[in-house]
C-alpha positions in Angstrom: 0.0 0.0 0.0 1.1 3.5 -0.7 1.2 5.8 2.3 -0.2 9.4 2.0 3.3 10.8 2.3 4.3 8.9 -0.8 1.3 9.6 -2.9 2.2 11.8 -5.9 -0.6 13.8 -7.5 0.4 14.5 -11.1 4.0 15.6 -10.5 6.8 14.9 -8.0 6.6 18.5 -6.7 3.1 17.9 -5.4 3.6 15.1 -2.9 1.0 15.3 -0.1 3.9 15.2 2.3 4.9 18.6 1.0 1.8 20.1 2.4 -0.4 22.9 1.1 2.3 25.6 1.3 4.4 24.1 -1.4 1.4 23.5 -3.7 0.0 27.0 -3.2 3.4 28.6 -3.8 4.0 26.7 -7.0 0.5 27.5 -8.3 0.9 31.2 -7.6 4.4 31.3 -9.1 3.3 29.5 -12.3 -0.2 30.7 -13.1 0.1 30.3 -16.9 1.1 26.6 -16.7 -2.2 24.8 -17.0 -0.8 21.4 -16.0 0.6 22.9 -12.8 -2.8 24.4 -11.9 -4.6 21.2 -12.6 -2.2 19.1 -10.5 -2.1 21.7 -7.8 -5.9 21.8 -7.5 -6.1 18.0 -7.3 -3.5 18.0 -4.5 -5.4 20.7 -2.6 -8.6 18.8 -3.1 -7.2 15.7 -1.4 -5.6 17.8 1.3 -8.9 19.5 2.1 -10.9 16.3 2.5 -12.9 16.6 5.7 -12.6 12.8 6.3 -8.8 13.0 6.3 -8.1 16.5 7.7 -9.1 18.4 10.8 -10.7 21.9 10.8 -7.3 23.3 11.8 -5.5 21.7 8.9 -8.1 23.0 6.5 -8.0 26.4 8.0 -4.2 26.3 7.5 -4.8 25.9 3.7 -6.8 29.1 3.7 -4.2 31.0 5.7 -1.6 29.9 3.3 -3.5 31.3 0.3 -5.4 28.4 -1.1 -8.4 30.6 -2.0 -6.1 33.1 -3.7 -4.4 30.3 -5.7 -7.8 28.9 -6.8 -9.0 32.2 -8.0 -5.8 33.0 -9.8 -6.0 29.7 -11.6 -9.4 30.6 -13.1 -8.3 34.1 -13.9 -5.4 32.7 -15.9 -7.5 30.0 -17.6 -11.0 31.3 -17.8 -12.3 29.0 -20.5 -11.1 25.6 -19.3 -13.9 23.6 -17.9 -11.7 20.8 -16.6 -9.7 23.3 -14.5 -12.9 25.1 -13.4 -14.5 21.9 -12.2 -11.3 21.0 -10.2 -11.1 24.5 -8.7 -14.8 24.5 -7.6 -14.4 20.9 -6.2 -11.5 22.1 -4.2 -13.3 25.2 -3.0 -16.2 23.1 -1.8 -13.8 21.4 0.6 -13.0 24.7 2.4 -16.0 27.0 1.6 -17.9 26.2 4.7 -15.2 27.5 7.1 -15.6 30.9 8.7 -12.1 31.9 7.6 -13.0 31.3 4.0 -16.2 33.4 4.3 -14.3 36.2 6.1 -11.7 36.3 3.3 -14.4 36.7 0.7 -16.1 39.3 2.8 -12.9 41.3 3.1 -11.9 41.0 -0.6 -15.4 41.6 -2.0 -16.6 40.7 -5.5 -13.0 40.2 -6.9 -12.8 37.0 -4.8 -15.7 35.3 -6.5 -16.0 37.0 -9.9 -13.9 34.4 -11.6 -15.7 31.5 -9.9 -19.1 32.7 -11.0 -17.7 33.6 -14.4 -16.5 30.0 -14.8 -20.1 28.8 -14.4 -21.3 31.4 -16.9 -18.7 30.4 -19.4 -19.4 26.7 -19.1 -23.1 27.3 -19.8 -22.3 29.5 -22.8 -20.0 26.9 -24.3 -22.4 24.1 -23.7 -25.2 26.0 -25.4 -23.0 26.9 -28.3 -21.9 23.2 -28.7 -25.6 22.1 -28.6 -26.5 24.6 -31.3 -23.6 23.4 -33.4 -24.7 19.8 -33.0 -28.3 20.7 -33.9 -27.1 22.5 -37.0 -25.0 19.5 -38.0 -27.8 17.0 -37.5 -30.2 19.2 -39.4 -27.7 19.6 -42.2 -27.2 15.9 -42.5 -30.9 15.3 -42.5 -31.5 17.9 -45.2 -28.8 16.4 -47.3 -30.2 12.9 -46.8 -26.9 11.9 -45.1 -28.5 10.4 -42.0 -28.4 11.8 -38.5 -26.4 9.5 -36.4 -23.0 11.1 -36.5 -23.7 14.1 -34.3 -25.7 14.7 -31.2 -29.3 15.1 -30.6 -29.0 18.8 -29.8 -29.2 20.3 -26.4 -25.8 19.5 -24.9 -26.1 18.3 -21.4 -29.0 20.5 -21.0 -31.7 21.5 -23.4 -34.1 20.3 -20.7 -32.8 16.8 -20.7 -29.8 14.5 -20.6 -27.3 14.9 -23.4 -27.9 13.2 -26.7 -24.5 14.3 -27.8 -22.2 11.4 -28.3 -24.8 8.9 -29.6 -22.7 8.7 -32.7 -19.0 8.5 -33.2 -16.2 11.1 -33.4 -17.4 14.5 -32.6 -20.4 13.2 -30.7 -18.3 11.6 -28.0 -16.2 14.8 -27.6 -19.3 16.9 -27.3 -20.7 14.6 -24.7 -17.5 14.9 -22.6 -17.6 18.7 -23.0 -21.3 18.8 -22.0 -20.6 16.6 -18.9 -17.8 18.9 -17.8 -20.0 22.0 -18.2 -22.7 20.3 -16.1 -20.2 19.5 -13.4 -18.8 23.0 -13.4 -22.3 24.3 -12.7 -23.2 21.7 -10.1 -19.9 22.3 -8.2 -20.4 26.0 -8.5 -23.8 25.7 -6.8 -22.2 23.6 -4.0 -19.1 25.7 -3.4 -20.6 29.2 -3.8 -23.7 28.2 -2.0 -21.5 27.0 0.9 -19.7 30.3 1.0 -23.0 32.2 1.2 -24.5 29.9 3.8 -25.1 31.9 7.0 -23.0 35.0 6.1 -25.0 38.1 5.0 -22.0 40.0 3.6 -21.1 37.0 1.4 -24.7 36.5 0.4 -24.8 40.1 -0.8 -21.4 39.8 -2.6 -22.2 36.7 -4.6 -25.7 38.0 -5.5 -24.2 41.3 -6.7 -21.7 39.3 -8.9 -24.6 37.5 -10.7 -24.7 34.2 -8.9 -28.5 34.1 -8.7 -28.8 34.6 -12.5 -26.3 31.9 -13.4 -28.0 29.4 -11.0 -31.4 30.1 -12.6 -29.9 29.8 -16.0 -28.4 26.4 -15.1 -31.8 25.3 -13.8 -33.4 26.2 -17.1 -30.7 24.6 -19.2 -30.2 21.4 -17.2 -33.8 20.7 -16.4 -33.7 16.9 -16.3 -30.6 16.6 -14.2 -31.8 16.0 -10.6 -28.4 16.5 -9.0 -27.9 19.9 -10.6 -31.4 20.9 -9.7 -31.0 19.8 -6.1 -27.8 21.8 -5.5 -29.2 24.8 -7.5 -32.2 24.9 -5.1 -29.8 24.6 -2.1 -27.7 27.5 -3.4 -30.9 29.7 -3.9 -32.0 28.9 -0.4 -28.6 29.9 1.0 -28.7 33.1 -0.9 -32.2 33.9 0.4 -32.1 32.7 4.0 -32.5 35.6 6.5 -31.6 38.1 3.8 -34.6 40.3 2.9 -33.2 42.2 -0.1 -31.9 39.0 -1.7 -35.3 37.4 -1.4 -37.0 40.3 -3.1 -34.4 40.4 -5.8 -34.7 36.7 -6.6 -38.4 36.8 -6.7 -38.2 39.5 -9.3 -35.7 37.4 -11.3 -38.1 34.5 -11.4 -36.7 32.2 -8.7 -40.2 31.3 -7.5 -41.3 29.8 -10.8 -37.9 28.1 -11.3 -38.0 26.4 -7.9 -41.7 25.3 -8.4 -40.8 23.9 -11.9 -37.8 22.0 -10.5 -40.0 20.4 -7.8 -42.6 19.4 -10.3 -40.0 17.9 -12.6 -38.4 15.7 -9.9 -41.2 14.7 -7.4 -39.3 11.6 -6.3 -36.1 13.3 -5.3 -36.4 13.8 -1.6 -33.4 16.1 -1.0 -34.5 18.3 -3.9 -38.0 18.5 -2.5 -36.6 19.4 0.9 -34.6 22.2 -0.6 -37.5 23.5 -2.5 -39.9 23.5 0.4 -37.2 25.1 2.6 -36.7 27.9 0.1 -40.4 28.8 0.1 -40.7 28.4 3.9 -37.9 31.0 4.2 -39.0 33.4 1.4 -42.7 33.5 2.1 -42.7 34.3 5.8 -44.1 37.6 7.0 -41.2 39.8 8.1 -40.1 43.4 8.1 -39.1 44.6 4.7 -40.9 41.8 2.8 -44.2 42.0 1.0 -45.0 38.4 1.9 -48.6 38.7 0.5 -47.3 39.8 -2.9 -44.6 37.0 -2.9 -47.2 34.4 -2.0 -49.4 35.6 -4.8 -46.5 35.1 -7.2 -45.9 31.6 -5.8 -49.6 30.8 -6.1 -49.6 31.8 -9.7 -46.5 29.7 -10.3 -48.2 26.6 -9.0 -46.7 26.4 -5.5 -49.8 24.7 -3.9 -49.6 21.8 -6.4 -45.9 21.4 -5.9 -46.3 21.3 -2.1 -49.1 18.8 -2.3 -47.1 16.6 -4.6 -44.1 16.8 -2.3 -46.1 15.5 0.7 -47.7 12.8 -1.4 -44.4 11.6 -2.7 -42.7 11.6 0.7 -45.4 10.9 3.3 -42.9 9.8 5.9 -40.6 12.8 5.7 -41.5 15.0 8.6 -39.4 17.9 7.4 -41.2 18.1 4.1 -44.6 17.5 5.7 -44.3 20.1 8.5 -43.0 22.9 6.3 -45.3 22.2 3.4 -48.4 21.9 5.5 -47.6 25.2 7.3 -47.4 27.0 4.0 -50.6 25.3 2.6 -52.5 26.4 5.7 -51.8 30.1 4.9 -51.8 29.8 1.1 
């Protein structure tokens, strides 16, 4: 068996026995070297594993500049989905710590701009690839050349699982690209949602940088992917919880309808239903600064009552879903 001290991640300079200081230093010294950034992120991802490392050890990673190195990697390579997924996976390891939230709060939007931008870029490329595949398929069909060489259109999204890759050659490459884009968005919801969780200043910062919009866009594009939908709802809940202005803003941006639609699409997904019910339980309460009656009317128009009833019916033994959903139905 190979001990952790002997495990090499990608290159000899990134032995786990070297610790995060060596990895962070190398990443910051060599930002333009993609392979260095990929290997460094993978090393930090392992070093930040909660099952292997204590809170103090993970805090040490932040103190040594791990967040700075991750952000710099995306700034240097803004259009690489493989790196973006690795950066966001690593961030998810340390995003829940108070020290990480404090750093984002101190540095403001610059500390998350590249992270949110990576999600936005992944979505843009996935949509462009889907359009290209659709054009290719339509061109073959029009020329009588058959339609099995490309994708079925819609990338990993287009409201369903990817058809890209059903054929050979370009199709398989498109499928890999679509899967990476989906993973970037899923991990972005997890990591940035964790940063925002319970911290009003960070909630404000990530909202101001467009996080709500990109999450809603991902929900629309990846409609039939329950994992993405679940974490998107979790991120929206963390953005809204105990933050009045964020709640009002997200309602204006269509978050209510998006969450209702996600719940209707995936009635059997218990964790997704929990997140959706929790989002509405938080957003639709009467409190200062919130026009709860107006927000409830928007939710009613979007079909909230049907979504809540379906959630209870699909998960009759889940007391969390039942209690919150029934409380909202009683006042709907």
